[in-house]
N, C-alpha and C positions, 0 to 999 in steps of 0.2 A: 076665448080659450087660450089664445097665445099668451095673453098677460097673466092668466090664471096659472098656466103651467110654469111660467117663468118665476112665479112667486113661490113655488114649492122648493124646499131644500132637498128633500129625499122622499122616496116612496119605499115602503117595506112590507114584507110578508113574513109572518111568524107562524111556525108550525111546532106544536109541542112535541109530537112524536111522529117519526116516520120509520116504518119497518118494511124491509123487502129482502127475501131470500136469506133470512137470518141476520141481516145487517140492521142495526138499530141506531137511528139518529135521534138525539134528544136536544131540545132547545135550538131548533133550526131557525135561522133568521137570514132572509135574503133582502138586501137593501140596494136600491138604485139611487144614486146621488150625483151631485154636480151637474144639474141639468143645464146650467148656463155654459158649461164647457163644450168644446166641439164634440167630445165623446164622453158619454156618461160612465161613471164608475159603478160596477155591479160587484157586490161583495157578499160571499156566503160565509156565515159564521155558525158554528155548531158547538154547543156546550160539550157534548160527548158523542163519540162514535164507537159502538160496540160491534166486534167482528163475529162472524158465524163460527160455529165449531169447525175445526178443533182449536181455533184461535180465540175462543171466547174468554180467555183469561186476560186478554189485552184490551185496554180501553184508551182511545185517543180523546184528549180533552183540550179545550181552548183552541178549537180549530178556526183558522181564518183562511179562506180560499178566495184569492183575488182574480182567478181565471177559471170560470166554471160554466157548465151548461146543464140544463134540466129540461129534457123533452122526451117524448115517446117512452115514458116509464124508465128513463135512464138518467142517472146523475153522474156528471164527470167533473172532477176537480183537477185541473191541469197544473195548478200552482198553489200550494198550500203550506201553512205552518201549523204545527201542533206540538203537544206534549203527550207523553205516555204515562199511564198509571197501570202498574201490574204488581203481582206479588214479589217480583224480583228486580223490577227496574222502575226508577223514577227519573225521567230524562229532562234535560233542558229542551227548549224549542228546537225543532228540526224541520227540514223541508220534506214534503211528501206530496203524493197525489193519489187519487183513488177514482174508481169507476164502479157504479152500482147499476147492474142491469138485470133483466129477467133471466138471461141464460149465462152471463159471465160477469163476474165482479172481481176487482183486484185492488190492491193497495201497494204503493211503492214508497219506501223510506230511503232517503239519501243523507249520508254524512251525519248519522245519529251519533252524537257524542255520549258515550257511556263506557263505564269501566276503565277510563283512562285511554280509550281508543275510539275508533269510528266503526259504525255498523251500517251496512246497506241491507235492506230487506225488500223482498218482492213476494207477496202472497196473493193467490188467486183462487177463485172457486168457479168452476164451469160445469154445469149440468151435474151438480153434486159431487164433482171430483175436485179436490183441492191440491194445490202445490205450494211449496214454500222454498224460498231461496234466501239464505242468510250468508253474508260475507262480512267478516269482521277482521280488523287489523289492530294490533298493539293493545289488546285488552290486558289489563292488569289481572293477576291471578285471582284477586278478590271477586272479579266479575263472574267467575264460574262457581263460587262458593254456594249460591242457592241451589245448584243442581247436584250437590254432594251432601249427604247426610252429615251435618256438622257435629252430631253427637258421636260419630264414629271416625271422622277424618277431618283434619285441619289443613287448609291450604296456606302455604307460606308465600315467599317472594316469587317473582317470575312474571313473564308476559306470554300471551297466547294469541295466535292467529287461527281463526276457525271459519271454515266454509261448510255450510250444511245445505243439503238439498233433500227434500222429502215430499212425498205425495201419497194420496190414497183416496178411497171413496168414503163419503159420509164423514164419520168421525174416526175411521180406521186408518192405519198406516200400512202401506204395502211396498213402499220403496224408500230407501234411505241411503244417503251418501254423505260421508264426513271426511273432511281434510283438516287436520289440525297440526300446527307447528308450535312446539313448546320451546321457550327460550329461558334458561336459568330457573326452571320451575322447582319449587321445594314444597314438601308437605309430609305429613305423618299421620298414622292412625293413633287415636287417643290411647289405645292400650299398648302402644309401642311395638306392635308386631310387624308393622310395615312403615317404611319411610323412604323418601327420595330427596336428593339434594342437588341443586344446580344442574338440572337435567335439560339437555338439548335433544329434542326428538321430533320426528315427523310421523304422523299417523294418517293413513288413508284407509277408508272403510266403505264398502258397498254391500248392500243387502236388499233382497227382494222376497216378497211372500208369494209362494206358488201353492195353490190348494191348501192354504192355511199353514204351510211350513215355510220357514225362512232359509234362504240360501245366502251365504255371505262370502266375501273376499276381503282379506285384511292384510295390511303391511305396516310394520313399525320399524323405523330406523332410529337408532340411538347414536348420537355423536359424542356425547360426554355426559358426566354426572356420576352419582353414586346411588346405589339401590340397596335397601336392607329389607329382607323378608325372613323373619326369624326362623332359624339362626343364621341365615345366609346373608353375607355382605359382599358386594362387588363394586369396585370402582371401574367404571366403563373406560375402555381404552380409547385412544384418539382415533383408531380406525372405526369406520361405520359398522355397527352391529345391527343386523336386521332379523325380524321375525315375520314370516309369511304364513298365512293360513287360509284355508277354504273349507267349507262344509255346509251342512244342513242342520237346522234346529227344528226338531219335531215338537210342535207345541203341545199336542194332546198327550203324547207319551213321555214328554219331558226328557228327550234323548237328543244328544248331539252326535251327528256323524261327521267326524273330521276326515275329509277327503284327502287333505294334505296339510302338513305343517312342517316348517323348517326354521331352524335357528342357525344363523351364519355369522361367524367371525372370520373374515378372510385371512388365510394364511395360518390360522390357529386350529379351529375345529368347526364342524358342521353336524347338526342333528336334524334328521328328517324322518317323517313317518306318517301314519294314519291310524285311526281308531274310532271307537264309539265310547261316549261318556254318558252315564245315567245320572240324572239329577235327583231322583227319588228312589228309596226313602232318604238316601244321602248321596253326596257326590262320589262317584266311583268310576274308574276306567274299566269298562266292561271287557273290552278287548283292544289291543293295539299292537302295532309293529313299528319299530323305530330303528333307524340306522345311524351309527355314529362314526364319523371319520375325524380323527385328531391328528393333524399334521405336526403339531408342536405341543407335546404333553407338558413341557416345562411352562409354557405360557398358560395352558389350561389350568394347571395347578396354581400358578402364581396369581392369576386373575380371578378364577372362579371358585376354587376349592379350598384355599388356605383357611378361610373363615369357618368352613364346615368341619375342618380337622382339629380346630382348637379344642383342647380338653379331651381329645380322643387318643387311643393308642397310636394313631397314625400322625399325630402332631409332630411337626419337624421333618416329615418325609418330603423329598423332592424327586420328581420323575422327569425324564426326558426321553424322547423317542417318538415313534408313530404308532397309532392304534386305530383299528377298524372293528366295529362291533355290530351285530345284528341281534336284536332282542324282540321277544314276543311276550305280551302281558295279557293275563286273563283275570278279571275281577280283582284288580289292584295287586296281583301276585305275578312275579316273574315266572314265565313258563319255559322259555328257551333262551339260551345265550350262546353266541359264538363270537369269539374275539381273536383277531389276528394282531400280533405284536411284532414290531421290528425295531432294532436298535434301542431297546429299552435299557435305561440306566437309572438306578435308584440310589439315593443317598439319604442319610438320616443324621440330623444334628445331634442326636443322642447316641450315635454309633451302635444302634441295635441291628441294622440291616444295611447292606450295600450290595449292588448288583451291577455288572458291567456287560453291555452288549447282549442283552437277552432277546431271544427270538422264539416264536412259537405260535401254535394255533390251539386255542382252548375252547372246549365245547361242554355245555352243561344243559340238562333238561330236567324238568320236574315230571315229565311224562313217563309212563311205564313202557317198557320195551327196551330193545337194544340201544345202547348209548354209542355215540360217535367218539372214537379215541381222541385224546388230546396229546400234544407233545410240546415240550419246552426245553430250551437249551440256553446255556450262558457261557461266557468266557471266564467270569470270576464272580463268586458268590461269597458274601461274608455274613455270618450269623454271629452277632456280637463281635468277639475277637477271634472267632474261629473261621479261617478262610477255607473255602471249598473251590478247588480248581475246576477247569472246564469240564462240563458234563451235560448229559442229555437224559431226560426222563420221559417215559410214555405212561399214560394213566387214563383212567375213566373217572369222570365226575358225573354222578347221577343226582337224583333229588336231594338226598341227604347223606351221600357217601362219596368216598374217594378211595381208589384202588390202583396201585401200581400194576402195570400190565407185564413188565419184564423185570428180570433181575437187574438191579442197578448198582453201579459202582461209583461212589463219590470220592474222588481224590482229595485228601485233606491231611494236613499236619505230617507230611512226609510219607504217609501211608494211605489207607483208604477205609471207608465204611461201605461194606458190601451188604446190600439189602436184598434178601431173597423174597420177602413178602411184607407188604404194608397195606393194611385195610383200616379205614376210618369211617365210622357211621355216627351221625348225629341222632340223638333220641329226644324225646320230650323232656321238659323241665331242665333244659340246658345240660343234659347228660350226654356222654359220648361213649362209643365202643371203639376199641383199638386192638389190632393184632399185628405183631411184628416179629420177624425172624431175620437175623443178620449176622455179621461177623466183622470184627475189627482186625485190620491187616497192618501190622507193623507201624502203629502210630508212634511218632517220636515223642517221648516224654518231655524232652526239652522244649519242643514247640507247644505241646499240650499245656504244660505248666505255665509257660509264658502267656499263652492265650487266656488261661483261666486265672492269671495273676497269683499263682501258687509259688511256693518255694521251688526254684529250678531243680530239675532232676534229669538224669541222663538215662539212656536206654530206650527200649521200645515197649509198646503194649499191644498185645494181640489177644483175641478171645472169641469164642462162640457165644452168640446171643440166641438162645432157644426161643420157643414161642412165648412171647410176652402178651398176655391177654388182659385187656382192661374192659370190664363189662359191669353195668349196673353199679358204677362207682366203686368197683372192687378190682384190684390188680392181682393176677396170679402169674407165676413163672412155671412154664411147662418144661420141667427138666432142670438142668444145672447151667448156670451162667459161669463160664470159665474165662479167666483173664490171665494171659501169660505176661508177667511183668517182673523186673528185677531178677531175671534168670530163674524164676520160680513160677508158681501158679497160685492163683486165688480162685476159689470156687464158691459161688453163691447159690444156695438151694433153699427150697421151702419158702421162697419169697412170696409174700402176699400182703395186700393192704386193703383197707376200706376207708371211705371218706377222704381219699387222697387229696382232693382239692377243696375240702370243706373246712369248717372251723374246728372239727375234731377228727384228725386223721390218725389212723392206726396202721402200723407197719410191723410185719413179722418176718423172720428169716433166720438163716444160719450161714456162717462163713467158715470155710476151711482154707488155711494158709499153709502152703507147702514149699519149703526149701528156698525162701527168698534170700538173695544176696544182701546181707546187712550193709556191706560197704557201699553198694550202689544205692541202697535205701537211705543211708544216713550221711553220705558224703556231702550232700548239698544242704543238709539241715543244720541249723544252729544248735540243735539239741546236743550234738556231739557225735563223733565218728565211732562206728563199731564194725569190726570184722567178724565174719562167721556166717552161719546160715540160720535163718529164722523160720520156724513153723508154729502152727497154733490153730486156734479156732475161736469163733464167737457163736455160741449155740443158744437156742431158745431166746433169740433177740426179740424184744417187744418194745416199740416206741409209741408214744402218744404225742401228737403234734410235734413230731421229730425229736422228742426228748426221751432218752432211755428210761424205761420203767424197770425192766429186769433183763438180765442176760448172764451167761456163764462164759467167761473169756479166759484164754490162756495164750501167751506169746512167749516163746523161748527156743533155745537151741536144742537139737536132738543129740542123743548119745552116739549115733552112728555118723555124725558129721566130723570128718577129719580135716576140715579146712582150718586155716590160721584163725586164731581167736585173739583179738586185741580190742581194747576199749580205751577211748580217750579220757583224759582227766575231766573234760567238760561233761561227757556222758556219765561218768561215775558220779559226779556231783549232782547232776540232774536226777539220775535214778535214785540216789540216796534221799533226795528231798521228797520224792514221791512216797517212799515208805517210812519217812521220818527217821532215817539213819544218820550216822555221824561221820560219814566218809569225808566230808569237807574239812572237818576239824583235823582228822587224821592226816590228810594230805598237807594241810597248812602247817602242822606242828612237827612233821617228820621229814626225813630226806626224800620221801615219796613225791614231795612237791617239785623235785627236779625232773621228774619223768612226765612226758606228755602222754604216753600210752602205757597200758598195763596188760599183762596176759590174764586170761580167765579160763576156767574149766567149763563152767556152765553159766547160762544166763536165762532168767525167765521171771515172769510176773503174771499172776492170775487175779481175776476179780469175779466174785459172784455178787451181782447187784440185786437187792431185794428190799423193798420198803425204804428206799432212799439211802441205804447203807451198803457200802462196798466191802465185802469180806475178802481181804488181800491174802495171797499166798505167794511163795517163792519156789526156787528150785528144790529146796529141802529145808526142814526145820532146823533151828539153832537153839542153843540153851535159852537164849532170850530173843524171841522173834523168829525171823526166817531169812534165808539167803535170797537176795535178788540177783547178785552176782557172786558166784563161788570162784575165788581166785585160783590161778594156776600158772606155773612158770615164773619167770623173773622179769621185772619186779611183779610181785603178786599183791593183790588187794581184794578184800571182800567188801561187798556192799550189802548192808543188812537193812531189813525192814522191821521196825519195832511196833508198828501200829496195825494189828490185824483187822481192825474194823475202823473204817473211815467214812464219814458222811460224804455222800456222792458230790454234793455241792462244794464241800471243802476240798475234795480231790480235784475237782475241776478248777478251783481257784489256785491250787498248787501248780497244776499244769499251765495255767495262764501266767503265773509268776515266772515259771521256767522259760516260757516263750519270751516274755518281756525282758527278763534279766539276761537272757543269752543272746540278745541282739548284737552285742559287741564281742562275743566270745566265739570266734570261728577258728578252729584248728585245721590247717590245711595238711 
């Protein structure tokens, strides 16, 4: 026997298939060799090893085990080498070990080279409960591509460290823990709606199933990178930005209960809250309550909101100050909003709005019932070029309405705008209702004309503003709007409009002008200076798209006016050009050219506009034409009009030429 044994090189046992507890070994070969050596070499080789569910997508191939045991229905490989075949991984050879028993089986993989990094895996099944632990380091971004639908999202550059722990009964999963560290990761959705670039982040996630529902706890920390979620773009700050959340996912009802969620950017702002999200029939926030605290509004806008404002009316706006807000949401709709503001400053690159040191408490609710009053105050407010000094307003904001609670006085332009009543209500189809009563108190014309970039004028403007009612896209004036200006009065009555903000607006009204001081009115105009008193009217005024269609107008001096009546040479020439007269030739060809001003007895011009033609009249008829200026005193000059019918567009062109030609003719 001794000599026979020594003659053998090896003894082997081959098993075609071995299956136990879901583990499947195929092509098993156990070989005992090197009998002449002090200790024999026992080697187990397996063509393939299939794992039980839920790991049955993975198959080990080319297994060589140099240290194993097989006894009492258990197989142990303490030192092995193998490769992996799976839908997402084809690996080089790696070290592993496994045990297959009647109650417990496990496999351990060490230093698996894959995806540009290393992976350690420990999977076990005990009494039909499985566990999985995966630890990976330095994976290239391409290693996670198989887990993302490549038709919808493409992964770019970057590296990932991932630790995964999972367990469950049978083929189910009821515990999951994930820790992932992203370094310089980039990727984008194929439709361009979502993208990330050079992102450094850490994500930790834990979840467990209780009675079929999942409870989770998650934390994400961003250190740097850029995110784009159409149309929102943000470049992450160097400070760590974190998102924490916890809640329950109800599998049967497809509902998510968010117990807590918060977004924190230290020193800038924080958002926290809770709510319920429905997944069917579509994603919607069923209810939620969120709290916002912004310590630095300037950084909030600069970092997070600038991209959202591009192409909107708020583009170019800059805010600074502090803000706290409490919001309630129901079925994707804002239900309640309360905002506290302190130290608010607003600037606008287009100079439309500016505000300094605003402070207030704002309340809004879509609920029916008594609303909570709001209050807001500022040190300086600028609307366009119109400054409004320090003021405070109290108001109510409800579902679709705004109403001032108290009479309010807004100091501006050396005077004030006193508001007795202001109501605003939003209607369907983007329509609005508005009602306003107020008064202008001694507004300085010099400051008003400067703010509106008009020809500078002196004096003040005051007036009553009766009920202005805008409803169903129609504006009506309840009573008479009176304006005290140029030491006289202008009254606007029968004012009405329809389609005011549409493509076809219509405006109706009448204007009465009483005893204006012509010297104040014309002293700053390049049209030419005139002394005297002016009265008149514009009746039956009708405009379409702000262009006159018809009116009957008269402007002139009254017979009972005993004030000084003088007219400048420039004004004579310009009035003559309106009526087609020849006063310019008369002045240039006679001694009258030596005089800068002339006396006059009466002055006036009227127009009846109909069908695009203006029927012109003067203070009295003449043998040829009509008098626009009837001379009086010394030196005396008459200004005649010879064209009683003038095309309205031609008349406008004459007035335009007067404005352009008189730019350099200013008589002080």
